[in-house]
C-alpha positions in Angstrom: -13.4 -2.0 -12.0 -10.3 -2.4 -14.1 -6.9 -2.8 -12.6 -3.8 -2.4 -14.9 -0.2 -1.4 -14.7 0.3 2.3 -14.5 1.8 4.2 -17.4 3.8 7.5 -17.3 0.6 9.2 -18.7 -1.2 8.2 -15.5 1.0 10.3 -13.3 -1.2 13.4 -13.0 -4.2 11.3 -12.0 -2.1 9.3 -9.5 -0.7 12.5 -8.0 -4.2 13.9 -7.6 -4.9 10.8 -5.3 -1.5 10.9 -3.5 -1.2 14.6 -2.8 -4.1 15.1 -0.4 -3.2 11.9 1.5 0.4 12.9 1.8 -0.5 16.5 2.8 -2.8 15.2 5.5 0.1 13.3 7.0 -2.1 10.8 8.9 -1.5 7.4 7.2 1.9 7.5 5.4 5.3 8.5 6.6 6.0 10.6 3.6 7.0 14.2 4.3 3.9 16.4 4.2 5.6 18.8 1.9 6.8 16.1 -0.5 7.2 17.4 -4.0 5.4 15.7 -7.0 8.9 14.7 -8.3 9.9 13.0 -5.1 6.5 11.3 -4.9 6.8 10.1 -8.5 10.2 8.5 -7.8 8.8 6.7 -4.7 5.5 5.6 -6.2 6.3 5.1 -9.9 10.0 4.5 -10.3 11.3 2.6 -7.3 8.7 -0.2 -7.0 8.8 -3.3 -9.1 5.4 -2.3 -10.5 2.7 0.3 -10.0 -0.9 -0.2 -10.8 -4.1 1.9 -11.2 -7.7 1.1 -10.5 -10.2 2.5 -12.9 -14.0 2.9 -12.7 -15.0 3.7 -16.3 -12.2 5.9 -17.6 -11.4 7.5 -14.2 -8.4 6.4 -12.1 -9.8 6.0 -8.5 -6.9 4.1 -6.8 -3.3 3.2 -7.1 -0.9 0.8 -5.5 2.7 -0.3 -5.9 4.3 -3.7 -5.4 8.0 -4.2 -4.5 10.3 -6.5 -2.6 10.3 -5.6 1.1 14.0 -6.4 1.4 16.8 -7.4 -0.9 18.9 -10.6 -0.8 17.6 -13.3 1.6 14.4 -11.3 2.2 13.4 -10.6 -1.4 10.7 -13.3 -1.4 8.5 -11.0 0.8 6.8 -8.2 -0.9 5.5 -4.8 0.3 2.7 -2.8 -1.2 1.3 0.7 -0.7 -2.3 1.5 -1.5 -4.2 4.8 -2.0 -7.8 5.5 -2.9 -9.3 8.7 -4.2 -11.4 10.3 -1.5 -14.4 10.3 -3.9 -14.1 6.5 -4.3 -13.6 5.5 -0.6 -16.0 2.9 0.7 -16.6 1.4 -2.8 -14.4 -1.7 -2.5 -11.5 -0.1 -4.4 -8.9 -1.0 -1.7 -10.2 -4.6 -1.5 -10.1 -5.0 -5.2 -6.5 -3.6 -5.4 -5.4 -5.9 -2.6 -6.8 -9.0 -4.3 -5.1 -7.9 -7.5 -1.8 -7.3 -5.7 -1.9 -10.7 -4.1 -2.3 -12.4 -7.5 0.4 -10.2 -8.9 2.7 -11.0 -6.0 2.2 -14.7 -6.4 2.9 -14.3 -10.1 6.2 -12.6 -9.3 7.1 -15.5 -7.0 6.6 -13.7 -3.6 5.9 -16.0 -0.7 4.5 -13.4 1.7 3.4 -9.8 2.0 4.5 -7.5 4.8 3.2 -4.0 5.7 5.9 -2.4 7.7 4.2 0.7 9.2 0.4 0.6 9.5 -0.5 3.5 11.6 -2.7 2.5 14.6 -5.2 5.3 14.0 -5.8 4.0 10.4 -8.5 1.8 11.7 -10.2 1.3 8.3 -7.0 -0.1 6.9 -6.3 -2.3 9.9 -9.8 -3.8 9.7 -9.4 -4.4 6.0 -6.0 -6.1 6.3 -7.3 -8.3 9.2 -10.4 -9.3 7.2 -8.1 -10.2 4.3 -5.9 -12.5 6.5 -3.1 -10.3 7.8 -1.9 -10.7 11.3 -0.2 -8.1 13.4 3.3 -9.5 14.1 4.7 -6.5 15.8 3.9 -3.1 17.3 6.2 -0.1 17.3 5.2 2.1 20.3 4.9 5.8 19.5 6.7 5.3 16.2 4.5 7.7 14.2 4.1 11.4 14.8 0.5 12.0 13.9 -0.2 15.7 13.0 -3.2 15.9 15.4 -2.8 13.1 17.9 0.9 13.2 18.6 2.9 10.0 18.9 0.9 6.9 18.0 1.8 3.2 17.5 2.5 1.6 14.2 1.9 -2.1 13.4 3.8 -4.6 11.3 1.3 -6.8 9.5 2.1 -10.0 7.7 0.4 -12.6 5.5 1.9 -15.8 4.0 1.0 -16.2 0.3 2.1 -19.8 0.0 0.3 -23.0 0.9 1.2 -23.8 4.5 2.4 -27.3 3.4 5.1 -25.6 1.4 6.7 -24.5 4.7 7.1 -28.1 6.0 
């Protein structure tokens, strides 16, 4: 698998991954009727960097990396990851996470925070926990799931620096 920065020419392939996930409305807070133009702004133009994962010549996943906050909180990053349905269960998300952690450290980030991990997204929660994230907060009923109604969301956090650096 190859991971590289996304280019404008990658947008159609990225949109083909994002669109079904956004339309399902089960794992991200994006409006289910989000336009491709609005999605492009959020996924490609606002982040510090967007990446794609390729198997052969096919883009099978994408993620963005950005500061979670500005000012005094800009040393903590945030990422969003999406994998094509056809590539799920093949280690794409794990590979993208490992790549994002390296990139985040290279940009000087000291921690990574996921602000809104939907409680029903059990595969993602299991992956993030396996990769060292802790749930540091829970938002009761914060997400309106299209089939299940109001469900909790988690805030998950991982320090990227050596613990001794905090002393």
